[in-house]
VOPAGU-2260 file (C-alpha; in pm, 1 decimal, decimal comma):
REM VOPAGU-2260
SITE   aa  ch    i         X         Y         Z
SITE  MET   A    0    1972,6     818,8   -3143,6
SITE  GLN   A    1    2244,7     629,4   -3073,5
SITE  THR   A    2    2426,0     784,4   -3373,0
SITE  HIS   A    3    2345,2    1103,3   -3331,5
SITE  LEU   A    4    2502,7    1118,3   -2936,9
SITE  ALA   A    5    2804,4     921,2   -3108,5
SITE  MET   A    6    2879,8    1198,7   -3303,2
SITE  VAL   A    7    2888,7    1439,0   -3091,6
SITE  ALA   A    8    3080,7    1249,9   -2829,9
SITE  ALA   A    9    3336,7    1239,9   -3098,5
SITE  GLY   A   10    3302,1    1580,1   -3191,9
SITE  THR   A   11    3353,4    1675,8   -2852,0
SITE  GLY   A   12    3671,6    1422,3   -2758,4
SITE  LEU   A   13    3420,7    1168,4   -2558,5
SITE  PRO   A   14    3525,2     786,8   -2618,1
SITE  GLN   A   15    3186,0     582,6   -2752,8
SITE  ARG   A   16    3125,4     391,3   -2419,2
SITE  ARG   A   17    3044,7     723,4   -2284,4
SITE  VAL   A   18    2736,1     707,2   -2491,4
SITE  ASP   A   19    2624,1     371,8   -2366,2
SITE  GLU   A   20    2641,5     504,4   -1984,3
SITE  VAL   A   21    2460,0     812,9   -2072,4
SITE  LEU   A   22    2165,3     578,6   -2270,1
SITE  ASP   A   23    2154,3     369,0   -1962,4
SITE  LEU   A   24    2173,5     675,0   -1705,5
SITE  VAL   A   25    1857,4     816,0   -1902,4
SITE  GLY   A   26    1698,3     487,9   -1961,1
SITE  LEU   A   27    1701,7     459,7   -2303,9
SITE  ALA   A   28    1952,8     188,7   -2410,9
SITE  GLU   A   29    1719,3     -74,9   -2522,4
SITE  ALA   A   30    1560,3     189,0   -2789,4
SITE  ALA   A   31    1921,3     294,3   -2856,9
SITE  ALA   A   32    1868,3     202,9   -3214,3
SITE  LEU   A   33    1520,2     398,8   -3284,3
SITE  ARG   A   34    1625,8     712,5   -3500,1
SITE  LEU   A   35    1544,5    1084,5   -3347,6
SITE  ASN   A   36    1218,5    1149,1   -3545,0
SITE  ALA   A   37    1083,3     806,1   -3420,4
SITE  LEU   A   38    1070,4     944,0   -3059,7
SITE  SER   A   39     800,4    1016,6   -2827,3
SITE  LEU   A   40     843,6    1356,8   -2651,4
SITE  GLY   A   41     957,9    1210,6   -2352,6
SITE  MET   A   42    1167,1     988,1   -2495,0
SITE  ALA   A   43    1325,5    1303,0   -2730,0
SITE  GLN   A   44    1355,4    1528,7   -2377,4
SITE  ARG   A   45    1606,8    1226,9   -2257,2
SITE  VAL   A   46    1799,1    1198,6   -2534,1
SITE  GLY   A   47    1869,2    1573,9   -2483,3
SITE  ILE   A   48    1973,8    1510,2   -2096,1
SITE  ALA   A   49    2177,3    1223,8   -2215,1
SITE  GLN   A   50    2349,9    1490,9   -2464,6
SITE  ALA   A   51    2377,1    1710,4   -2179,2
SITE  MET   A   52    2546,8    1422,1   -1956,0
SITE  LEU   A   53    2810,5    1314,5   -2223,0
SITE  GLY   A   54    3072,3    1532,8   -2051,2
SITE  ASN   A   55    2940,7    1448,1   -1702,0
SITE  PRO   A   56    2914,3    1826,6   -1631,6
SITE  PRO   A   57    2847,9    1907,0   -1228,8
SITE  VAL   A   58    2618,3    2208,4   -1366,4
SITE  LEU   A   59    2334,7    2057,9   -1540,4
SITE  ILE   A   60    2131,4    2387,8   -1698,2
SITE  LEU   A   61    1819,9    2301,6   -1828,9
SITE  ASP   A   62    1530,2    2481,5   -2007,5
SITE  GLU   A   63    1189,5    2378,9   -1929,6
SITE  PRO   A   64    1259,2    1984,2   -1955,4
SITE  GLY   A   65     891,4    1908,1   -1822,1
SITE  ASN   A   66     732,3    2096,5   -2107,8
SITE  GLY   A   67     471,0    1855,3   -2266,5
SITE  LEU   A   68     584,2    1571,6   -2094,0
SITE  ASP   A   69     332,5    1304,2   -1994,8
SITE  PRO   A   70     282,3    1247,3   -1579,7
SITE  HIS   A   71     518,0     903,3   -1632,3
SITE  SER   A   72     807,6    1112,1   -1761,4
SITE  LEU   A   73     764,1    1410,8   -1536,5
SITE  ARG   A   74     756,1    1161,0   -1203,2
SITE  TRP   A   75    1127,9    1021,0   -1375,7
SITE  LEU   A   76    1263,3    1387,1   -1441,1
SITE  ARG   A   77    1204,4    1462,9   -1114,0
SITE  THR   A   78    1344,9    1148,1    -925,8
SITE  PHE   A   79    1641,3    1190,5   -1218,6
SITE  LEU   A   80    1716,2    1555,7   -1122,6
SITE  ARG   A   81    1672,1    1480,5    -739,8
SITE  HIS   A   82    1949,9    1208,3    -811,3
SITE  LEU   A   83    2183,5    1463,6    -996,1
SITE  ALA   A   84    2144,7    1728,3    -678,7
SITE  THR   A   85    2229,6    1432,1    -429,3
SITE  GLU   A   86    2550,5    1335,2    -620,3
SITE  GLY   A   87    2659,0    1700,5    -574,4
SITE  ARG   A   88    2590,6    1824,6    -912,6
SITE  ALA   A   89    2379,7    2198,2    -920,0
SITE  VAL   A   90    2106,9    2121,0   -1113,0
SITE  LEU   A   91    1947,0    2514,1   -1254,3
SITE  VAL   A   92    1607,9    2425,1   -1421,9
SITE  SER   A   93    1398,5    2717,2   -1588,3
SITE  SER   A   94    1041,4    2706,8   -1543,9
SITE  HIS   A   95     709,4    2922,8   -1550,4
SITE  LEU   A   96     545,9    2694,9   -1358,8
SITE  LEU   A   97     528,1    2710,6   -1023,6
SITE  ALA   A   98     377,5    2424,5    -949,9
SITE  GLU   A   99     630,9    2195,2   -1116,4
SITE  MET   A  100     904,1    2365,4    -931,8
SITE  GLU   A  101     754,8    2329,4    -628,3
SITE  GLN   A  102     782,6    1941,1    -678,0
SITE  LEU   A  103    1108,5    1990,2    -816,0
SITE  ALA   A  104    1317,4    2291,8    -655,8
SITE  ASP   A  105    1428,6    2337,1    -312,9
SITE  ARG   A  106    1515,5    2742,7    -405,5
SITE  VAL   A  107    1429,8    2950,1    -707,6
SITE  ALA   A  108    1569,9    3296,0    -848,3
SITE  VAL   A  109    1373,8    3481,5   -1021,1
SITE  LEU   A  110    1462,2    3724,5   -1303,8
SITE  ALA   A  111    1328,6    4027,2   -1485,2
SITE  GLN   A  112    1509,1    4184,8   -1741,2
SITE  GLY   A  113    1833,4    3942,9   -1678,8
SITE  THR   A  114    1826,5    4083,2   -1295,8
SITE  VAL   A  115    1768,9    3842,9   -1014,8
SITE  VAL   A  116    1468,6    4034,8    -822,0
SITE  ALA   A  117    1419,9    3710,1    -591,4
SITE  GLN   A  118    1607,9    3428,8    -410,0
SITE  THR   A  119    1387,7    3194,6    -235,6
SITE  THR   A  120    1185,7    2929,6    -213,8
SITE  VAL   A  121     904,3    2829,9    -404,6
SITE  ARG   A  122     673,3    2828,5    -140,7
SITE  ASP   A  123     745,8    3220,0     -92,6
SITE  ILE   A  124     697,6    3254,1    -441,2
SITE  SER   A  125     370,5    3098,2    -474,1
SITE  ALA   A  126     239,5    3286,5    -143,5
SITE  ARG   A  127     362,6    3630,9    -353,0
SITE  THR   A  128     128,9    3549,5    -635,8
SITE  GLY   A  129    -170,8    3673,5    -494,8
SITE  ASN   A  130     -47,1    4044,9    -511,5
SITE  VAL   A  131      10,9    4130,7    -916,7
SITE  ILE   A  132     188,5    4439,1   -1034,8
SITE  ALA   A  133     158,0    4499,6   -1372,5
SITE  GLN   A  134     294,7    4769,3   -1577,3
SITE  SER   A  135     217,9    4879,3   -1941,9
SITE  PRO   A  136     149,8    5190,6   -2107,4
SITE  ASP   A  137    -227,8    5061,8   -2142,6
SITE  THR   A  138    -265,8    4922,5   -1838,0
SITE  GLY   A  139    -663,5    4821,1   -1982,1
SITE  SER   A  140    -553,2    4617,0   -2232,6
SITE  ALA   A  141    -272,2    4425,4   -1992,5
SITE  ALA   A  142    -453,8    4074,9   -1991,0
SITE  LEU   A  143    -328,7    3882,1   -1674,5
SITE  PRO   A  144    -400,3    3532,0   -1510,3
SITE  ALA   A  145    -529,5    3519,3   -1165,0
SITE  ARG   A  146    -209,3    3429,9   -1040,9
SITE  CYS   A  147      58,5    3559,6   -1174,5
SITE  LEU   A  148     360,6    3738,9   -1024,1
SITE  VAL   A  149     476,3    4028,8   -1304,8
SITE  ALA   A  150     875,8    4115,6   -1140,4
SITE  ARG   A  151    1004,7    4381,7   -1263,8
SITE  THR   A  152    1359,0    4591,2   -1203,3
SITE  ALA   A  153    1452,3    4975,8   -1173,0
SITE  ARG   A  154    1637,2    5111,5   -1398,9
């Protein structure tokens, strides 16, 4: 993984020392010599985060970073992302798991067809899921879980 990150760093003009810094930041310094195909899912997620952190961005955008992670890795991810936020970074996480977002996010935005349809707390979104609004040409065949929120915008 160190070789992979070194190539990415070199391609973006970043010094090799930044690779070592981000590997330490995500807790993978001791495993730096491992090949990417030898990593667990949790370690692979950390490498992806390390790659995203190479440029020391003020805004970090992650798509489903907790997907498939074990409880230990999820706990690490939550702690890490909260730490980044306390440094003053904006941390944007996309997820369809409201329970996970309740443990991570202060505020959420709900998007529908590329438009923000709600900006509120996770608790407020969770409270709204009791009322399901579904639109379908064939409503009889629309199978929805008991707790879901289908957001839509008028065109």
